[in-house]
C-alpha positions in Angstrom: 10.4 -25.4 -3.1 13.1 -23.5 -1.2 13.9 -21.3 -4.3 10.2 -20.4 -4.6 9.9 -19.5 -1.0 13.1 -17.3 -1.3 11.6 -15.6 -4.4 8.3 -14.9 -2.6 10.1 -13.5 0.4 12.3 -11.3 -1.8 9.1 -9.5 -3.0 8.7 -8.2 0.5 12.3 -7.0 0.9 12.8 -3.3 0.8 15.6 -1.5 -1.0 17.7 -0.2 1.9 16.5 3.3 2.8 20.0 4.6 2.2 19.3 4.0 -1.5 15.7 5.2 -1.4 14.4 8.7 -1.0 11.8 9.2 1.6 9.0 11.1 -0.1 6.6 13.4 1.9 3.0 13.4 0.8 0.7 15.9 2.5 -2.4 14.8 4.5 -5.9 16.1 3.9 -7.5 18.2 6.6 -8.9 15.0 8.2 -5.6 13.3 8.1 -6.0 11.0 5.1 -3.1 10.6 2.7 -3.7 9.6 -0.9 -0.9 8.4 -3.3 -0.6 6.6 -6.6 2.2 4.8 -8.3 3.7 6.6 -11.3 1.9 4.2 -13.7 -1.5 5.3 -12.2 -2.5 1.6 -11.9 -2.2 1.4 -8.1 -3.6 3.9 -5.7 -3.5 4.0 -1.9 -5.3 5.8 0.9 -3.9 6.0 4.5 -6.5 6.6 7.1 -5.3 7.7 10.6 -6.4 6.0 13.9 -10.0 6.9 14.6 -10.8 7.5 11.0 -12.4 10.6 9.5 -15.8 12.2 9.6 -16.9 10.1 6.7 -14.9 6.8 7.1 -14.1 4.7 10.1 -11.7 1.7 9.7 -13.3 -1.5 10.9 -10.8 -2.0 13.7 -10.4 1.7 14.5 -7.3 2.2 12.4 -4.9 3.3 11.3 -5.4 1.6 7.9 -3.7 1.5 4.6 -5.9 0.5 1.6 -4.4 0.1 -1.9 -6.3 -0.8 -5.1 -5.1 -2.0 -8.4 -7.0 -1.3 -11.6 -5.4 -3.5 -14.3 -5.5 -6.4 -15.3 -8.3 -6.9 -12.7 -9.6 -4.6 -10.0 -8.6 -5.6 -6.5 -8.0 -4.0 -3.1 -5.7 -4.9 -0.3 -6.3 -3.5 3.2 -3.6 -3.5 5.9 -4.5 -2.6 9.5 -2.4 -2.2 12.6 -2.9 -5.9 13.7 -2.8 -9.1 11.7 -2.1 -9.9 8.1 -3.3 -7.8 5.1 -6.7 -8.7 3.5 -6.9 -9.3 -0.3 -10.3 -8.5 -1.8 -10.4 -9.8 -5.4 -13.8 -8.3 -6.2 -14.2 -5.2 -4.0 -17.4 -4.0 -5.9 -16.6 -0.3 -5.9 -13.9 0.8 -8.3 -12.9 4.4 -7.7 -9.2 4.0 -7.8 -6.5 6.3 -8.7 -7.6 9.9 -8.9 -5.2 12.6 -9.7 -3.1 12.7 -6.5 0.6 12.7 -5.5 2.7 10.0 -7.1 5.1 8.0 -5.0 8.1 8.0 -7.4 9.9 4.8 -8.4 12.7 4.2 -6.0 11.0 6.3 -3.3 9.6 5.3 0.1 6.8 6.7 2.1 5.6 6.1 5.7 2.8 7.2 8.0 1.7 5.7 11.3 2.9 2.0 11.4 3.1 1.7 7.6 5.9 2.0 5.1 5.8 1.6 1.4 8.5 1.3 -1.3 7.7 2.1 -5.0 9.6 0.4 -7.8 9.1 -0.4 -11.4 8.2 -3.9 -10.3 5.4 -2.8 -8.0 4.5 -1.5 -4.6 5.7 -3.1 -1.4 4.0 -2.0 1.9 4.6 -3.3 5.4 3.4 -2.5 8.9 5.6 -2.4 12.0 4.0 -5.7 13.1 5.8 -7.5 10.1 2.6 -8.0 8.0 2.4 -6.4 4.6 1.8 -6.9 0.9 3.2 -6.6 -2.6 1.0 -5.3 -5.5 1.8 -4.9 -9.1 0.1 -5.3 -12.5 1.4 -8.9 -12.6 0.5 -10.1 -9.1 -0.8 -9.3 -5.6 0.5 -11.1 -2.5 -0.2 -10.6 1.2 1.6 -11.8 4.3 
């Protein structure tokens, strides 16, 4: 039991930033940032506080929403408060257009969110300690 808990917690551990390269990804005119993992299987959209002219986060934002395509489509939404929400059947499936890739070994951050890309998957956390891990093999929220 203790070993399983340690294994789960290790999924949320970041590679120390000294070993990771912080990658800058430009925002759209309305402040949203879109990024994909190099595999193209996971795509994320960061929406700033207050949202955009066409999208307002439920709690006012900021918000990080990441979707996985394979083996089953799902979405994880992380807001500024509380744990991430895992949606196993989000209905819409428009993930992963041709946008900037967050290279393996690189990190990215905006607002209260930070993400680390690796060949094992994508780990994202908020400054409040909540976050998620998403990969082709699994999706976990905390």
